[in-house]
Backbone as XML, in Angstrom:
<?xml version="1.0"?>
<chain id="A" units="angstrom">
  <residue number="1" name="UNK">
    <atom name="N" x="78.236" y="99.615" z="118.046"/>
    <atom name="CA" x="79.585" y="99.197" z="117.721"/>
    <atom name="C" x="79.678" y="97.690" z="117.945"/>
  </residue>
  <residue number="2" name="UNK">
    <atom name="N" x="80.154" y="96.946" z="116.953"/>
    <atom name="CA" x="80.251" y="95.498" z="117.127"/>
    <atom name="C" x="81.333" y="95.148" z="118.140"/>
  </residue>
  <residue number="3" name="UNK">
    <atom name="N" x="81.078" y="94.077" z="118.852"/>
    <atom name="CA" x="82.075" y="93.608" z="119.814"/>
    <atom name="C" x="82.930" y="92.540" z="119.158"/>
  </residue>
  <residue number="4" name="UNK">
    <atom name="N" x="84.154" y="92.472" z="119.596"/>
    <atom name="CA" x="85.069" y="91.473" z="119.053"/>
    <atom name="C" x="85.102" y="90.288" z="119.983"/>
  </residue>
  <residue number="5" name="UNK">
    <atom name="N" x="85.234" y="89.129" z="119.411"/>
    <atom name="CA" x="85.289" y="87.927" z="120.228"/>
    <atom name="C" x="86.663" y="87.794" z="120.854"/>
  </residue>
  <residue number="6" name="UNK">
    <atom name="N" x="86.735" y="86.989" z="121.900"/>
    <atom name="CA" x="88.042" y="86.744" z="122.517"/>
    <atom name="C" x="88.949" y="86.030" z="121.530"/>
  </residue>
  <residue number="7" name="UNK">
    <atom name="N" x="88.369" y="85.265" z="120.598"/>
    <atom name="CA" x="89.186" y="84.601" z="119.571"/>
    <atom name="C" x="89.905" y="85.620" z="118.701"/>
  </residue>
  <residue number="8" name="UNK">
    <atom name="N" x="89.231" y="86.749" z="118.390"/>
    <atom name="CA" x="89.867" y="87.790" z="117.581"/>
    <atom name="C" x="91.095" y="88.318" z="118.307"/>
  </residue>
  <residue number="9" name="UNK">
    <atom name="N" x="90.943" y="88.651" z="119.585"/>
    <atom name="CA" x="92.064" y="89.179" z="120.367"/>
    <atom name="C" x="93.189" y="88.168" z="120.464"/>
  </residue>
  <residue number="10" name="UNK">
    <atom name="N" x="92.846" y="86.912" z="120.671"/>
    <atom name="CA" x="93.873" y="85.868" z="120.751"/>
    <atom name="C" x="94.590" y="85.713" z="119.420"/>
  </residue>
  <residue number="11" name="UNK">
    <atom name="N" x="93.841" y="85.762" z="118.322"/>
    <atom name="CA" x="94.448" y="85.642" z="116.992"/>
    <atom name="C" x="95.403" y="86.799" z="116.717"/>
  </residue>
  <residue number="12" name="UNK">
    <atom name="N" x="94.955" y="88.014" z="117.010"/>
    <atom name="CA" x="95.805" y="89.187" z="116.784"/>
    <atom name="C" x="97.030" y="89.112" z="117.690"/>
  </residue>
  <residue number="13" name="UNK">
    <atom name="N" x="96.841" y="88.703" z="118.922"/>
    <atom name="CA" x="97.952" y="88.574" z="119.854"/>
    <atom name="C" x="99.014" y="87.631" z="119.297"/>
  </residue>
  <residue number="14" name="UNK">
    <atom name="N" x="98.590" y="86.539" z="118.722"/>
    <atom name="CA" x="99.541" y="85.597" z="118.131"/>
    <atom name="C" x="100.203" y="86.171" z="116.884"/>
  </residue>
  <residue number="15" name="UNK">
    <atom name="N" x="99.435" y="86.873" z="116.064"/>
    <atom name="CA" x="100.002" y="87.473" z="114.857"/>
    <atom name="C" x="101.032" y="88.542" z="115.187"/>
  </residue>
  <residue number="16" name="UNK">
    <atom name="N" x="100.839" y="89.232" z="116.316"/>
    <atom name="CA" x="101.776" y="90.283" z="116.714"/>
    <atom name="C" x="103.133" y="89.716" z="117.121"/>
  </residue>
  <residue number="17" name="UNK">
    <atom name="N" x="103.247" y="88.421" z="117.296"/>
    <atom name="CA" x="104.547" y="87.790" z="117.598"/>
    <atom name="C" x="105.477" y="87.868" z="116.385"/>
  </residue>
  <residue number="18" name="UNK">
    <atom name="N" x="104.890" y="88.034" z="115.206"/>
    <atom name="CA" x="105.662" y="88.199" z="113.967"/>
    <atom name="C" x="106.080" y="89.663" z="113.877"/>
  </residue>
  <residue number="19" name="UNK">
    <atom name="N" x="107.379" y="89.917" z="113.877"/>
    <atom name="CA" x="107.913" y="91.278" z="113.882"/>
    <atom name="C" x="107.378" y="92.116" z="112.731"/>
  </residue>
  <residue number="20" name="UNK">
    <atom name="N" x="107.339" y="91.544" z="111.535"/>
    <atom name="CA" x="106.860" y="92.305" z="110.375"/>
    <atom name="C" x="105.396" y="92.677" z="110.526"/>
  </residue>
  <residue number="21" name="UNK">
    <atom name="N" x="104.588" y="91.751" z="111.041"/>
    <atom name="CA" x="103.173" y="92.038" z="111.252"/>
    <atom name="C" x="103.006" y="93.125" z="112.309"/>
  </residue>
  <residue number="22" name="UNK">
    <atom name="N" x="103.724" y="92.991" z="113.409"/>
    <atom name="CA" x="103.627" y="93.962" z="114.500"/>
    <atom name="C" x="104.054" y="95.350" z="114.028"/>
  </residue>
  <residue number="23" name="UNK">
    <atom name="N" x="105.109" y="95.392" z="113.245"/>
    <atom name="CA" x="105.590" y="96.668" z="112.714"/>
    <atom name="C" x="104.529" y="97.298" z="111.809"/>
  </residue>
  <residue number="24" name="UNK">
    <atom name="N" x="103.961" y="96.508" z="110.917"/>
    <atom name="CA" x="102.920" y="97.006" z="110.014"/>
    <atom name="C" x="101.685" y="97.451" z="110.789"/>
  </residue>
  <residue number="25" name="UNK">
    <atom name="N" x="101.340" y="96.699" z="111.831"/>
    <atom name="CA" x="100.190" y="97.029" z="112.669"/>
    <atom name="C" x="100.381" y="98.398" z="113.316"/>
  </residue>
  <residue number="26" name="UNK">
    <atom name="N" x="101.548" y="98.626" z="113.903"/>
    <atom name="CA" x="101.827" y="99.906" z="114.557"/>
    <atom name="C" x="101.832" y="101.042" z="113.540"/>
  </residue>
  <residue number="27" name="UNK">
    <atom name="N" x="102.484" y="100.845" z="112.415"/>
    <atom name="CA" x="102.540" y="101.889" z="111.393"/>
    <atom name="C" x="101.152" y="102.209" z="110.847"/>
  </residue>
  <residue number="28" name="UNK">
    <atom name="N" x="100.287" y="101.203" z="110.732"/>
    <atom name="CA" x="98.912" y="101.436" z="110.273"/>
    <atom name="C" x="98.149" y="102.278" z="111.295"/>
  </residue>
  <residue number="29" name="UNK">
    <atom name="N" x="98.342" y="101.993" z="112.578"/>
    <atom name="CA" x="97.686" y="102.792" z="113.618"/>
    <atom name="C" x="98.137" y="104.250" z="113.539"/>
  </residue>
  <residue number="30" name="UNK">
    <atom name="N" x="99.437" y="104.455" z="113.310"/>
    <atom name="CA" x="99.956" y="105.816" z="113.175"/>
    <atom name="C" x="99.383" y="106.499" z="111.937"/>
  </residue>
  <residue number="31" name="UNK">
    <atom name="N" x="99.294" y="105.766" z="110.828"/>
    <atom name="CA" x="98.717" y="106.326" z="109.594"/>
    <atom name="C" x="97.254" y="106.702" z="109.781"/>
  </residue>
  <residue number="32" name="UNK">
    <atom name="N" x="96.553" y="105.958" z="110.640"/>
    <atom name="CA" x="95.137" y="106.238" z="110.895"/>
    <atom name="C" x="94.946" y="107.420" z="111.840"/>
  </residue>
  <residue number="33" name="UNK">
    <atom name="N" x="96.050" y="107.955" z="112.384"/>
    <atom name="CA" x="95.945" y="109.148" z="113.200"/>
    <atom name="C" x="96.238" y="108.979" z="114.676"/>
  </residue>
  <residue number="34" name="UNK">
    <atom name="N" x="96.511" y="107.752" z="115.128"/>
    <atom name="CA" x="96.900" y="107.572" z="116.525"/>
    <atom name="C" x="98.251" y="108.239" z="116.763"/>
  </residue>
  <residue number="35" name="UNK">
    <atom name="N" x="98.426" y="108.849" z="117.941"/>
    <atom name="CA" x="99.758" y="109.312" z="118.297"/>
    <atom name="C" x="100.575" y="108.085" z="118.719"/>
  </residue>
  <residue number="36" name="UNK">
    <atom name="N" x="101.876" y="108.235" z="118.817"/>
    <atom name="CA" x="102.753" y="107.101" z="119.084"/>
    <atom name="C" x="102.411" y="106.402" z="120.398"/>
  </residue>
  <residue number="37" name="UNK">
    <atom name="N" x="102.166" y="107.158" z="121.439"/>
    <atom name="CA" x="101.883" y="106.567" z="122.746"/>
    <atom name="C" x="100.589" y="105.745" z="122.712"/>
  </residue>
  <residue number="38" name="UNK">
    <atom name="N" x="99.568" y="106.266" z="122.063"/>
    <atom name="CA" x="98.294" y="105.550" z="121.944"/>
    <atom name="C" x="98.456" y="104.291" z="121.102"/>
  </residue>
  <residue number="39" name="UNK">
    <atom name="N" x="99.153" y="104.414" z="119.970"/>
    <atom name="CA" x="99.359" y="103.262" z="119.090"/>
    <atom name="C" x="100.154" y="102.164" z="119.800"/>
  </residue>
  <residue number="40" name="UNK">
    <atom name="N" x="101.221" y="102.553" z="120.490"/>
    <atom name="CA" x="101.990" y="101.566" z="121.248"/>
    <atom name="C" x="101.124" y="100.905" z="122.321"/>
  </residue>
  <residue number="41" name="UNK">
    <atom name="N" x="100.302" y="101.700" z="122.971"/>
    <atom name="CA" x="99.418" y="101.157" z="123.992"/>
    <atom name="C" x="98.465" y="100.121" z="123.427"/>
  </residue>
  <residue number="42" name="UNK">
    <atom name="N" x="97.894" y="100.405" z="122.277"/>
    <atom name="CA" x="96.972" y="99.455" z="121.644"/>
    <atom name="C" x="97.700" y="98.174" z="121.277"/>
  </residue>
  <residue number="43" name="UNK">
    <atom name="N" x="98.876" y="98.306" z="120.676"/>
    <atom name="CA" x="99.650" y="97.138" z="120.274"/>
    <atom name="C" x="100.062" y="96.303" z="121.497"/>
  </residue>
  <residue number="44" name="UNK">
    <atom name="N" x="100.587" y="96.958" z="122.506"/>
    <atom name="CA" x="101.088" y="96.252" z="123.685"/>
    <atom name="C" x="99.954" y="95.567" z="124.439"/>
  </residue>
  <residue number="45" name="UNK">
    <atom name="N" x="98.807" y="96.204" z="124.539"/>
    <atom name="CA" x="97.670" y="95.566" z="125.221"/>
    <atom name="C" x="97.202" y="94.332" z="124.461"/>
  </residue>
  <residue number="46" name="UNK">
    <atom name="N" x="97.195" y="94.401" z="123.124"/>
    <atom name="CA" x="96.813" y="93.231" z="122.333"/>
    <atom name="C" x="97.870" y="92.128" z="122.439"/>
  </residue>
  <residue number="47" name="UNK">
    <atom name="N" x="99.124" y="92.521" z="122.456"/>
    <atom name="CA" x="100.223" y="91.564" z="122.582"/>
    <atom name="C" x="100.169" y="90.884" z="123.947"/>
  </residue>
  <residue number="48" name="UNK">
    <atom name="N" x="99.830" y="91.674" z="124.963"/>
    <atom name="CA" x="99.829" y="91.228" z="126.355"/>
    <atom name="C" x="100.906" y="92.005" z="127.097"/>
  </residue>
  <residue number="49" name="UNK">
    <atom name="N" x="100.501" y="92.806" z="128.069"/>
    <atom name="CA" x="101.451" y="93.684" z="128.757"/>
    <atom name="C" x="102.557" y="92.866" z="129.430"/>
  </residue>
  <residue number="50" name="UNK">
    <atom name="N" x="102.192" y="91.810" z="130.133"/>
    <atom name="CA" x="103.208" y="91.005" z="130.825"/>
    <atom name="C" x="104.176" y="90.365" z="129.833"/>
  </residue>
  <residue number="51" name="UNK">
    <atom name="N" x="103.641" y="89.871" z="128.737"/>
    <atom name="CA" x="104.485" y="89.233" z="127.724"/>
    <atom name="C" x="105.420" y="90.254" z="127.071"/>
  </residue>
  <residue number="52" name="UNK">
    <atom name="N" x="104.895" y="91.454" z="126.787"/>
    <atom name="CA" x="105.722" y="92.502" z="126.174"/>
    <atom name="C" x="106.787" y="92.977" z="127.157"/>
  </residue>
  <residue number="53" name="UNK">
    <atom name="N" x="106.415" y="93.041" z="128.431"/>
    <atom name="CA" x="107.373" y="93.444" z="129.460"/>
    <atom name="C" x="108.552" y="92.474" z="129.491"/>
  </residue>
  <residue number="54" name="UNK">
    <atom name="N" x="108.271" y="91.195" z="129.379"/>
    <atom name="CA" x="109.354" y="90.205" z="129.349"/>
    <atom name="C" x="110.207" y="90.380" z="128.102"/>
  </residue>
  <residue number="55" name="UNK">
    <atom name="N" x="109.554" y="90.660" z="126.983"/>
    <atom name="CA" x="110.251" y="90.833" z="125.712"/>
    <atom name="C" x="111.247" y="91.987" z="125.767"/>
  </residue>
  <residue number="56" name="UNK">
    <atom name="N" x="110.854" y="93.091" z="126.399"/>
    <atom name="CA" x="111.716" y="94.280" z="126.446"/>
    <atom name="C" x="112.481" y="94.398" z="127.756"/>
  </residue>
  <residue number="57" name="UNK">
    <atom name="N" x="112.316" y="93.404" z="128.622"/>
    <atom name="CA" x="113.012" y="93.361" z="129.913"/>
    <atom name="C" x="112.739" y="94.606" z="130.747"/>
  </residue>
  <residue number="58" name="UNK">
    <atom name="N" x="111.450" y="94.886" z="130.910"/>
    <atom name="CA" x="110.987" y="95.998" z="131.743"/>
    <atom name="C" x="109.919" y="95.458" z="132.681"/>
  </residue>
  <residue number="59" name="UNK">
    <atom name="N" x="109.701" y="96.160" z="133.768"/>
    <atom name="CA" x="108.604" y="95.818" z="134.663"/>
    <atom name="C" x="107.286" y="96.161" z="133.958"/>
  </residue>
  <residue number="60" name="UNK">
    <atom name="N" x="106.269" y="95.322" z="134.137"/>
    <atom name="CA" x="105.008" y="95.620" z="133.472"/>
    <atom name="C" x="104.389" y="96.917" z="133.984"/>
  </residue>
  <residue number="61" name="UNK">
    <atom name="N" x="104.663" y="97.286" z="135.234"/>
    <atom name="CA" x="104.145" y="98.565" z="135.752"/>
    <atom name="C" x="104.791" y="99.746" z="135.009"/>
  </residue>
  <residue number="62" name="UNK">
    <atom name="N" x="106.053" y="99.615" z="134.617"/>
    <atom name="CA" x="106.734" y="100.671" z="133.851"/>
    <atom name="C" x="106.116" y="100.794" z="132.460"/>
  </residue>
  <residue number="63" name="UNK">
    <atom name="N" x="105.749" y="99.673" z="131.886"/>
    <atom name="CA" x="105.103" y="99.711" z="130.571"/>
    <atom name="C" x="103.725" y="100.336" z="130.688"/>
  </residue>
  <residue number="64" name="UNK">
    <atom name="N" x="102.984" y="99.963" z="131.728"/>
    <atom name="CA" x="101.660" y="100.553" z="131.933"/>
    <atom name="C" x="101.758" y="102.074" z="132.037"/>
  </residue>
  <residue number="65" name="UNK">
    <atom name="N" x="102.772" y="102.565" z="132.760"/>
    <atom name="CA" x="102.979" y="104.014" z="132.877"/>
    <atom name="C" x="103.322" y="104.620" z="131.519"/>
  </residue>
  <residue number="66" name="UNK">
    <atom name="N" x="104.194" y="103.953" z="130.772"/>
    <atom name="CA" x="104.650" y="104.486" z="129.487"/>
    <atom name="C" x="103.515" y="104.622" z="128.479"/>
  </residue>
  <residue number="67" name="UNK">
    <atom name="N" x="102.547" y="103.725" z="128.521"/>
    <atom name="CA" x="101.459" y="103.770" z="127.536"/>
    <atom name="C" x="100.230" y="104.503" z="128.063"/>
  </residue>
  <residue number="68" name="UNK">
    <atom name="N" x="100.317" y="105.003" z="129.288"/>
    <atom name="CA" x="99.224" y="105.774" z="129.884"/>
    <atom name="C" x="99.321" y="107.221" z="129.401"/>
  </residue>
  <residue number="69" name="UNK">
    <atom name="N" x="98.282" y="107.739" z="128.756"/>
    <atom name="CA" x="98.341" y="109.112" z="128.233"/>
    <atom name="C" x="98.575" y="110.176" z="129.306"/>
  </residue>
  <residue number="70" name="UNK">
    <atom name="N" x="98.344" y="109.853" z="130.564"/>
    <atom name="CA" x="98.576" y="110.817" z="131.643"/>
    <atom name="C" x="100.067" y="110.958" z="131.959"/>
  </residue>
  <residue number="71" name="UNK">
    <atom name="N" x="100.881" y="110.065" z="131.421"/>
    <atom name="CA" x="102.324" y="110.099" z="131.663"/>
    <atom name="C" x="103.062" y="110.431" z="130.378"/>
  </residue>
  <residue number="72" name="UNK">
    <atom name="N" x="104.279" y="110.879" z="130.537"/>
    <atom name="CA" x="105.099" y="111.282" z="129.403"/>
    <atom name="C" x="106.356" y="110.405" z="129.376"/>
  </residue>
  <residue number="73" name="UNK">
    <atom name="N" x="106.378" y="109.351" z="128.540"/>
    <atom name="CA" x="107.543" y="108.465" z="128.531"/>
    <atom name="C" x="108.787" y="109.163" z="127.983"/>
  </residue>
  <residue number="74" name="UNK">
    <atom name="N" x="109.940" y="108.724" z="128.443"/>
    <atom name="CA" x="111.200" y="109.278" z="127.952"/>
    <atom name="C" x="111.509" y="108.711" z="126.570"/>
  </residue>
  <residue number="75" name="UNK">
    <atom name="N" x="112.423" y="109.368" z="125.890"/>
    <atom name="CA" x="112.874" y="108.880" z="124.591"/>
    <atom name="C" x="113.447" y="107.474" z="124.743"/>
  </residue>
  <residue number="76" name="UNK">
    <atom name="N" x="114.209" y="107.250" z="125.809"/>
    <atom name="CA" x="114.807" y="105.939" z="126.041"/>
    <atom name="C" x="113.769" y="104.848" z="126.215"/>
  </residue>
  <residue number="77" name="UNK">
    <atom name="N" x="112.696" y="105.169" z="126.929"/>
    <atom name="CA" x="111.618" y="104.192" z="127.128"/>
    <atom name="C" x="110.927" y="103.884" z="125.807"/>
  </residue>
  <residue number="78" name="UNK">
    <atom name="N" x="110.638" y="104.919" z="125.022"/>
    <atom name="CA" x="110.002" y="104.698" z="123.724"/>
    <atom name="C" x="110.895" y="103.861" z="122.815"/>
  </residue>
  <residue number="79" name="UNK">
    <atom name="N" x="112.193" y="104.166" z="122.810"/>
    <atom name="CA" x="113.130" y="103.382" z="121.993"/>
    <atom name="C" x="113.132" y="101.914" z="122.419"/>
  </residue>
  <residue number="80" name="UNK">
    <atom name="N" x="113.079" y="101.680" z="123.720"/>
    <atom name="CA" x="113.075" y="100.313" z="124.236"/>
    <atom name="C" x="111.797" y="99.580" z="123.820"/>
  </residue>
  <residue number="81" name="UNK">
    <atom name="N" x="110.676" y="100.291" z="123.821"/>
    <atom name="CA" x="109.408" y="99.682" z="123.420"/>
    <atom name="C" x="109.343" y="99.441" z="121.916"/>
  </residue>
  <residue number="82" name="UNK">
    <atom name="N" x="110.027" y="100.257" z="121.139"/>
    <atom name="CA" x="110.028" y="100.112" z="119.680"/>
    <atom name="C" x="111.042" y="99.085" z="119.176"/>
  </residue>
  <residue number="83" name="UNK">
    <atom name="N" x="112.062" y="98.796" z="119.973"/>
    <atom name="CA" x="113.153" y="97.916" z="119.538"/>
    <atom name="C" x="112.689" y="96.556" z="119.024"/>
  </residue>
  <residue number="84" name="UNK">
    <atom name="N" x="111.757" y="95.845" z="119.704"/>
    <atom name="CA" x="111.340" y="94.540" z="119.186"/>
    <atom name="C" x="110.646" y="94.628" z="117.827"/>
  </residue>
  <residue number="85" name="UNK">
    <atom name="N" x="110.162" y="95.810" z="117.484"/>
    <atom name="CA" x="109.483" y="96.012" z="116.207"/>
    <atom name="C" x="110.455" y="96.451" z="115.112"/>
  </residue>
  <residue number="86" name="UNK">
    <atom name="N" x="111.725" y="96.534" z="115.483"/>
    <atom name="CA" x="112.775" y="97.010" z="114.578"/>
    <atom name="C" x="112.460" y="98.408" z="114.062"/>
  </residue>
  <residue number="87" name="UNK">
    <atom name="N" x="111.985" y="99.261" z="114.988"/>
    <atom name="CA" x="111.685" y="100.656" z="114.701"/>
    <atom name="C" x="112.437" y="101.530" z="115.683"/>
  </residue>
  <residue number="88" name="UNK">
    <atom name="N" x="112.672" y="102.768" z="115.303"/>
    <atom name="CA" x="113.288" y="103.739" z="116.210"/>
    <atom name="C" x="112.665" y="105.102" z="115.953"/>
  </residue>
  <residue number="89" name="UNK">
    <atom name="N" x="112.835" y="105.983" z="116.906"/>
    <atom name="CA" x="112.321" y="107.340" z="116.756"/>
    <atom name="C" x="113.185" y="108.094" z="115.747"/>
  </residue>
  <residue number="90" name="UNK">
    <atom name="N" x="112.582" y="109.031" z="115.072"/>
    <atom name="CA" x="113.342" y="109.809" z="114.117"/>
    <atom name="C" x="112.641" y="111.109" z="113.786"/>
  </residue>
  <residue number="91" name="UNK">
    <atom name="N" x="113.281" y="111.880" z="112.965"/>
    <atom name="CA" x="112.760" y="113.151" z="112.523"/>
    <atom name="C" x="112.765" y="113.144" z="111.007"/>
  </residue>
  <residue number="92" name="UNK">
    <atom name="N" x="111.715" y="113.692" z="110.417"/>
    <atom name="CA" x="111.681" y="113.794" z="108.969"/>
    <atom name="C" x="111.217" y="115.184" z="108.597"/>
  </residue>
  <residue number="93" name="UNK">
    <atom name="N" x="111.537" y="115.636" z="107.408"/>
    <atom name="CA" x="111.114" y="116.972" z="106.987"/>
    <atom name="C" x="109.593" y="117.083" z="106.970"/>
  </residue>
  <residue number="94" name="UNK">
    <atom name="N" x="109.104" y="118.252" z="107.339"/>
    <atom name="CA" x="107.663" y="118.498" z="107.300"/>
    <atom name="C" x="107.214" y="118.592" z="105.844"/>
  </residue>
  <residue number="95" name="UNK">
    <atom name="N" x="105.988" y="118.217" z="105.610"/>
    <atom name="CA" x="105.437" y="118.251" z="104.246"/>
    <atom name="C" x="105.176" y="119.686" z="103.821"/>
  </residue>
</chain>
């Protein structure tokens, strides 16, 4: 498996500051089969946990718990994490 350079992570981190890019990034992860918690975790880690915590006005330890698969975040926590991406939880008809 190829390794990514720190420049790649820094570049993606900067691109994720753009709401439209971040939204598309998360939706692409979901389309590829990630569950919401895993996809949010990937996005937030690339963005920077401390920086994202400041953005959503949460403690970084609370964010770490929310994106940890061993924990079950509340709907309110997920909504708070999705808000900067201009996304919200919803229900749609099954295919």
